[in-house]
N, C-alpha and C positions, 0 to 999 in steps of 0.2 A: 503249690502252684508256682510255676516259673514264668516270670515276666521279663521278656527281652526288650531292652532299649537299644534299637538298631538305628544309629544315626551317623551317616557318612559325614554330615555337618553337625558336630556335637552340640549338645546343650551346654550352657554354662555350668560350672561346678556347683554353684548354689542351687541351680535347678535340679541337678542330679541328686544332690543331698536331700532336697525336698521330696523328690519322687521316692527315693529310698526310704525316707521316714514314713511316708504314707503306706508303702508296701510292707515295711517291717512291722508296723503296728498291726497289720492283718496276718502276719506270718508268711507272707509271700516272699519268694526269692527273686531278687533283681539280678539280671545278667546284662553286662554292658558290651556292646559291639560298636565301637566308635572309629571313625576315620578309616573304615574298611575300603579296600581298593579293588576288590574282586567279588563278583557275585557269589562265587562258591563259598566265600566266608559267610555271607548272609544265609545261604542255603544250609550250611552246616550248623549255624547258630540257631536257626528256627526249628531244627529237627525235633526237639523235645520241649519247645516253648508252648505254654498255654495261652499267652497273651503277648502282643507286641505293641510297643510305642515307637512311632516313627516321626520323622519330620518330612523332608521332601523325598525320602527313599521310595523306591519302586517296589510295590508288593503286587507282583503279577501272578498268573496262574501257576508258573513253575515254583515260585516261593510258597504259595498256598498249598500246593501238592506236596511239597517237602515237609510241611509243618503238620504232621499227622495228629498232634494233640491240640492244635490251635482252636481257640474259641472266640477270640476277639482281637481286632486290630484297631488301635486308636491313632489317628493322624493328629499330632499336636499342632493344630492350626485350623484354619477355616476350609481351605481347598482340599479336595480329596480325589482329584483326578489321577493321582499317582498310585491309586489302589484299584485293582480289577474287581469291581463290585460284583459283576456277574459270576466270576470264578469263586469269589468269597461266598456268595449266596448258595451256589451249588454245593460248596463244601460245608455249609452250615456254620459259616463264620460271620460273626457280627462285625460290622465296620462302623466306627464313629469318628467324628471330628470334634474339635473343641471350639465351637463358634464364639466369637467375641473376645477371646483371650489376647489376640494380637491386634485388635481393632484400633486401639489408640495409637499404637506404634505405627501402623500403616497410615493412619490419618495424619499424624505429625509429619511423616515422610512425604506424603502427598503434597501438603502445603509447603514444606521446605523445598521440594523439587519445583513447585510452581514459582516460588520466589526466585530460585536459581535461574529458571528459564526466562522470566520477564526482566531480570537484571542482566541479561545477556551473558550468563555463565560467569559473572563477576570479572569481565574482561576490561573493565575500566571505562566503558562507554555508558552513555545515559540509557536507562531502561524505563520501565513503567511501574505502576503500583497495582495492588490487588483491590484496594478500597474502591467500592462503587462498581466493580466489575461483576458481570453475571457468570456465576459458576453453575454448571450442570452436573448433577451427580447421577450417573447411569447405574442404577441398582441401589436400593435404599435398605441394605441389610445392616449388620453391625458396623462394618467399616464405613459405609456410606453415611450412616447417622453420626459417626464420630467426625467424619470429614465436615459435615454440616456444622457441627458444634464448634470445631476449631476455626472454620472459615468465617463464622460469625464474628470472631474476635478480630478478623481483618476487615470487617465492615463490608463483606461481599453480599451481593444480591443472589440468593441461593434458590435453585430450582432442582427438581428431581423427577425422574421417571423410573418406575418399577412396575412391570406388568403384573407382579404377584403381591404387591403391597398396596392396600387401600389408600386412596387419596387422603382420607381423614387422618390416617396414621402419620403420613408425611407432613400434613399441614399443621398438626398439633405441635410440631417442632418449629413452627415458624418458617417452614420451607414451602415454596410454591410447587404443587403437584401438577405435572403436565401429562397429557393423555397419550403421548406417543414418543418414541425415540426421535422421529423426524422433527417433532415440535421442540424437543429438548435441544437438538443440534442446531436448529434454525435460530433459537433464542440466545444461546450461550456462547460467549467468546472462549470460555474455559470449560473443558469437559474432563471429569475425573471418572475413570472406568472402574467398576467394582462388580462386574458380571462374572459368573463362573464359566469355565470352559465346558460346554455341553454340546450335544448334537445340534441344538437350536442356535447356540451363540457362536460357535466356531466360524471364523471368517465373516462374522456379521457386521463388524466395524469396517465399512467399505466406502468407496468414493461417493456413493449416493448419499450416505449420511454426512460424511466429512465435508463435502463440498458445500453443504448448507451453512456451515459455521460462519459467523460474522468475521469481519476483517480483524487481523491480529490474533487468529485462533491459536489455541494451545491445547493439544490432546495429551492427557496424562494417563499412563497405564501402570497401575500397581496391582493389576488383577492377574491375567494370564496372557501369554503371548499368542496363544491359539485363537483368541477372539478377534485378533487383528487380521484383516486381509492385507498382507504386507505389500503385495503388488499394487493394490489400489490405493494404499496410503502413500506409496512412492509416487504414484500418478498424481494424487492430490497435491503433494508437496512440490512436484515439478510444475504443476499448473498454478500454484499459489505460493509465491515467495514470502508471503506473510505468515505461513503456516508452520507451527513448531510441534515437534513430537518429543516427549520426554517419558522415559520408562525405567523401571528397575528390573526388567526382564530382557535379557539380550535377545533381539530378534534373530530369526534365521538369516535375514538379509542385513545383518549389522554392518558389515563392511561397506555395502552399497549405500546404506543410510549415511554412514559417517563420511564417505567420499563425496556424495552428492549434496549433502546439506550441512556443511560446517556452519556452526553458529545457530543452527535451527534444530539440531538433533543431539540428544544426550541419553546414554544408558549407563546405569551403574555396572560395575564389574561382575556383580552377582545379585541375586534377588535380595533386597534389603528390608522388605516390609516388616518382618518379624525379628530383625536383628537388633533387638535391645535386650538388656538384662531383664527388664521387667516382663516383656512378652515371653521370653525364654522360660522364666520361672512360672508365670501364670499358665501357659499352655502345657508345660510338662507336668505340673502338679495336678491340673485339671484332668489330664490324660490318666494319671495314676488313680485319681479318685473315681473316674468313670469305669476303669477296669475293675476296681474293688466293688463298686456298686452293681456292675453287671454280674460278676462272678459270684458274689455273695447273695444279692437280692434280685437279680434278673432285671435291673433297671436299664431300659433301652432308650432313654430320653433323647439321646443324641445319635441314634442309629441312622445311617444314611443309605443302607442297602435294605432290600425287602426280605 
């Protein structure tokens, strides 16, 4: 079996070594395609691959069609909107993610960005503190739970809304479960987004929600840029000089945000949530183990397509 590790943004060497060790033990061949600059390189590499491990790389219908022997794609990370699930299902290809492996890294980044924002980007002026402030976690999955855990150390008052997570699951962690997104945004000065980009959630973070936030609002997005209605976020920030937006995903309207809202807007140069050595290792090795489990034993525990 040939396992292609196709990463335009490479894994750390220690992660690659771990992936190779897992595959070597089973007798599978690992092939590396790193820092590729042209889609044709990916199309050529997948031609005889039985399995693919990716990060943020795009696996669309063209790639799947070129991979005649492909049985499984594993996205080393939680989000999987970079894979065409419909095309994969039609081709009989299993798609998995590795939920939870990057969760702590994203949570620590989220709280670090919050501190950076409320301290006025460390510009030397007086800021504020997180202790005693109300934090709303929008979606209480693996990352949301870790955000709650880390935020407790700051002494924050933590709330969450997740339409698919029972209130009792949220509240057993000492987090207050709210019944709607509207209630969450009306209650909390700080909102941390952890919703996936789906047909239901795209552009769902809009003026109707954001305008409800209390004075001194800070919206933090370490999820997906597609969930933000950027035009309506700009409208909110124009109407509310107290409103701040911080993200590790460059918005489509990045230049407009930066020009209009200096001191209230910040984005990292690239997506940073999983950019730690530990997350790199965890997600990569988990992906390799899931491929082995699927190919050898038919284990589909983390399958995300039907």
